[in-house]
C-alpha positions in Angstrom: 0.0 0.0 0.0 1.3 3.6 -0.9 1.7 5.7 1.9 -0.6 8.9 2.3 1.0 12.2 2.0 -0.7 14.7 4.3 -0.9 18.4 3.5 1.5 19.0 6.5 4.1 16.6 5.0 3.9 18.1 1.8 4.2 21.7 3.2 7.2 20.8 5.3 8.9 19.2 2.3 8.3 22.1 -0.1 9.5 24.7 2.5 12.7 22.8 2.4 12.9 22.6 -1.5 15.0 25.3 -3.0 12.2 26.7 -5.5 9.8 27.2 -2.5 12.2 28.1 0.3 11.2 32.0 0.1 7.5 31.2 0.8 5.9 31.8 3.8 3.9 28.7 5.2 0.5 30.4 4.8 1.4 31.0 1.2 2.5 27.4 0.9 -0.9 26.3 1.7 -2.2 27.9 -1.4 0.1 25.8 -3.5 -0.7 22.6 -1.5 -4.2 23.0 -2.4 -3.5 22.5 -6.2 -0.8 19.8 -5.9 -1.6 16.4 -7.1 0.5 13.4 -5.8 1.7 10.8 -8.3 3.2 7.5 -7.4 5.4 6.2 -10.2 6.9 2.8 -10.7 10.3 2.4 -12.3 10.2 2.9 -16.0 6.8 4.8 -15.7 6.7 7.5 -18.3 5.6 10.8 -16.9 5.3 12.7 -20.2 6.4 12.1 -23.7 8.5 14.4 -26.0 6.2 16.6 -28.0 3.2 16.2 -25.5 1.5 19.5 -24.3 3.3 21.3 -21.6 0.4 21.1 -19.2 2.1 20.7 -15.7 5.2 21.2 -13.6 6.7 18.6 -11.2 8.5 18.6 -7.8 10.3 15.2 -7.0 9.2 14.5 -3.6 11.0 11.1 -3.6 13.2 9.1 -5.9 14.6 10.2 -9.3 13.6 10.6 -13.1 15.6 10.4 -16.2 15.1 13.2 -18.9 15.2 11.2 -22.2 15.9 12.5 -25.7 15.2 10.7 -29.0 18.6 10.3 -30.8 19.2 10.2 -34.4 19.4 6.4 -34.4 16.0 6.1 -33.2 17.2 5.2 -29.7 16.4 7.0 -26.5 19.4 8.6 -24.9 19.3 9.7 -21.0 20.4 13.3 -21.0 19.9 14.0 -17.5 18.7 12.6 -14.0 16.8 14.8 -11.5 16.4 13.7 -7.9 14.4 14.9 -4.9 13.7 17.7 -4.2 14.5 19.0 -7.6 11.8 20.4 -9.8 11.5 19.7 -13.5 9.3 21.1 -16.3 8.9 24.5 -14.9 9.0 26.2 -18.2 5.7 24.3 -19.2 3.9 26.2 -16.3 5.0 29.4 -18.1 4.5 28.8 -21.7 2.7 25.4 -22.3 4.9 24.7 -25.2 5.3 21.0 -26.3 7.7 18.9 -24.2 11.3 19.1 -25.4 11.9 15.6 -23.9 10.5 12.5 -22.4 10.7 12.1 -18.6 10.4 8.8 -16.9 10.9 7.3 -13.5 14.2 6.0 -13.0 13.3 4.2 -9.9 9.9 4.1 -7.9 9.3 7.7 -7.2 6.8 10.2 -5.9 6.2 13.5 -7.7 4.2 16.4 -6.9 2.3 17.7 -9.9 1.1 21.3 -10.4 -1.2 21.5 -13.3 -0.5 24.7 -15.6 -4.3 25.7 -15.7 -4.4 25.6 -11.8 -1.2 27.7 -11.4 -2.6 30.2 -14.0 -5.8 30.5 -11.9 -3.5 31.5 -8.9 -1.9 34.2 -11.2 -5.3 35.5 -12.4 -6.6 35.9 -8.9 -3.4 38.0 -8.2 -2.0 35.5 -5.6 1.2 36.6 -4.2 2.4 33.0 -3.9 2.2 32.6 -7.7 4.2 35.7 -8.3 6.9 34.6 -6.0 7.1 31.3 -7.7 7.4 33.0 -11.1 10.2 35.1 -9.8 12.1 32.0 -8.5 11.6 30.3 -12.0 12.9 33.4 -13.5 16.1 33.4 -11.5 16.5 29.7 -11.9 16.1 30.1 -15.9 18.6 33.2 -15.8 21.1 31.2 -13.9 21.0 28.3 -16.5 21.1 30.8 -19.4 24.3 32.3 -18.1 25.8 28.8 -17.6 24.9 27.9 -21.3 26.2 31.3 -22.5 29.5 30.7 -20.6 29.8 27.2 -22.0 29.2 28.3 -25.4 31.8 31.2 -25.0 34.3 28.5 -24.0 33.6 26.3 -26.9 34.2 29.2 -29.4 37.7 29.3 -28.3 38.7 25.8 -28.9 39.4 23.7 -31.9 39.9 20.4 -30.3 37.0 18.0 -31.4 37.1 16.1 -28.0 36.7 19.3 -26.0 33.7 20.6 -28.3 32.1 17.2 -27.9 32.3 17.4 -24.1 31.2 21.1 -24.1 28.2 20.2 -26.2 27.2 17.4 -23.8 27.6 19.8 -21.0 25.3 22.3 -22.6 22.8 19.6 -23.4 22.8 18.6 -19.7 22.2 22.3 -18.7 19.5 22.9 -21.2 17.7 19.6 -20.3 16.9 21.1 -17.0 14.3 23.2 -18.8 12.3 20.2 -20.1 
């Protein structure tokens, strides 16, 4: 039998997660009301590449692999995310199709926040939603700076091995945006 997560356990967990650490406990209760808990078995697909970007996820327990189709019609793991990391935060902002597939690397529990429900918080002018959008913007800016720095380093090299390694690091950084 799967353990039941109480609202209190979810609030406590989220208050310790980097994306949510700036929130007040009373603000967190606004988020907890729109969170869906999903229990996943190892190998279970959370969403497929190309699917609508309709939700954002926080890993409560376990890990997930970010998988991208390769040129040889194979699936390549380009990143692994572990609790308490978030993934797919861009989907909550723009709703664009998924850029990769995400599947459970082990039995896991995720907290799912539907884009529509988050948009409702924004439309009602809930401060908590704006605080989270700010946190997402900071995270995305940090990732963009890292990718820009990596690209700048690659422009100065002519060694093929260094270029391949650098491109792999950029793919890893960009995969955080799935």
